[in-house]
N, C-alpha and C positions, 0 to 999 in steps of 0.2 A: 216291258218291265224296266223300271229305272232302279239302278243300284247306286247306293252311296257308300263310299269307303273313306276311311281316315286311318290315322296311325295305329288305331286299335285293331283294324281288320286287314290292313295291307302294310307293305314295307316299301320304303324308298331309301336307297342307299347310294352314296356317291363314293367313287374310288378315285383317289389322286395318286399320281406317280412322281417320284423324285427325279431330278435332273440336275445337271451342272457338275462342275469340277469337284465340289464337295458332297456329291450325292451319296458317297459311302457313309457319311455320318447322318444322313437324313433318313426319312421313312416314307414308304408308300402307306397311305392312310385309307381307312374305311370310316365314312362319316354317315350318320343316320339323320334323315330329316324327320323331326319328331312332331311336326304340326303341318297337316295338309288335308285337303278335301278333294275327293274325286267323285264326279257324278258321271255315270255311264248309262246311256239309253241303249239297252241291249238290242232291240229290234233294228235300230238305225246305226248302231255302233258309234253314236256321237259321244264324245268324251270331253269333259271339261275338268281340268285338274289345276288346283291352286296350291302352291307351296309357300310356306312362311320362311322367308330368307333368313330370319333371325333364329330359326329353330334347329340349326345344324349342330349336331353333337358328335364329337370324335368317339367312335366305338373302340378303335385301337389301330395297331400297326398290322399291315399285311406282309407276311413273309412267305414267299413261294406259294401264293394263293390261299394261305391259311391265316385266319385272324389270330393275332397275339394281343389280347385285350389288356394285358398288364405291363407292357413295355414302357408306356408313358405314365407318368404320375397324373393324378387328378388335376394338379395345378398346371402341368404341361398341356393337358387336354383343353382346359379352360382358356389358356393363353392362345392356343391354336384356333379355337372356336371364335374368340374375340377378334383375332386377326382376319379370319375368313369373313365374318360378318361386317366388320368395320372397314378393313383395308382392301378386300378383294371384291365382295359383293356390294359394298356401300349400301347396306340394308336400311340405313336411315333414310336414303333417298329412293331406294327401290325395294320396298319390303315384301313384294309379292312376285313370285315366279309363276307363270301361267302357261299351260298347254291346252289348246283347243283344237280338236280334230275337225277336218272338213270332209274327209273320206276315210273309209275303212273297208278292207276286203278280207273276208274270212274264207279259209280253205283248210279243211281237215284240222290239224293241230297248230295252225299258224293264223295270225291276224296281223295284217299290215295296215298301220294307221298313219295317215298323213295329216299334218296340221301346222299350226303356227305356235312357236314358242316365244313368249315375251319374257325377256331376261335382261336385267340391268339397263332398262330403258330402251331396249332394242327388240325388234321382232325378226324372226327368221323361220324359214320353212324347216320342218323336221319330219323325217319318216322313221317310224319305229316298227320293228317286227317283234311281235309277242309270240312266244311259244308256249303251248299247253303241255305241262308235265304233271301227270297225276291230277291232283285236285287244285292246281295253281297255274296261273298264267304268269310268265316272266318276260319282261322286256328290258333290253339294254339299249341305251342311246349314248353315242359318243358325241360329246359337245366340245367344240373348239372354242375356248374362252374368248380369244380375240375377235371372233365373229360377232360377239355380243358386247364388244367394247370393254372386256375384262382383261386386265393385265394379270397374268398368272403371278402368284406369290413369288417374291424374290427376297433374298437376304444376302448379306456379306458381299456386297457389290456384284450380285448376280451369280456368284460361284455356287450358291445354293438356291435352287428354285424348284417350282412345281411345273411339270410338263404342261403345255398349252391344252392338251386334250384330257378330259376327264370322262369317266363312265358313270352314267346314272342308271341304276337298276330299280325298276318298279316291279313288285311281285304282288299279285292280287289273287283272291280265291277264284276258282273255276266258276264261270258263269253258268 
């Protein structure tokens, strides 16, 4: 059975974390990827996932693990989105982010998926562990931006910046 998922049937969320001397005035963010396509061949667990680098939307600020959607104004959210797309991901040159699995091992309520992540003009190996909870599978991947040639966002002479590691969470319906 081949399953096709997109932003109407699955979720892809990115979590960024503040860093630097002025981090007290910054925010940890939750960002939603609003355009993607995932094709999964269940019998072989082969996965092909494509994400539109221009489709990132700031959902809100994370405070102690809880989303605070109204801390930022709509204008502030749009400014952050533009900076991510233009200055961090360089989506004009690298519009697609792609993950393709080459092996997957299922055991009970866990699925370990190995594959290649193509991001920002570079490729790297990525292993992701998905956990089944109720009617959904959830997988978190820690990405170290410099591994893909990405310089984490910096402002105010580097006293305000985003940590080099971000978390990408994909949640899909139970197969």
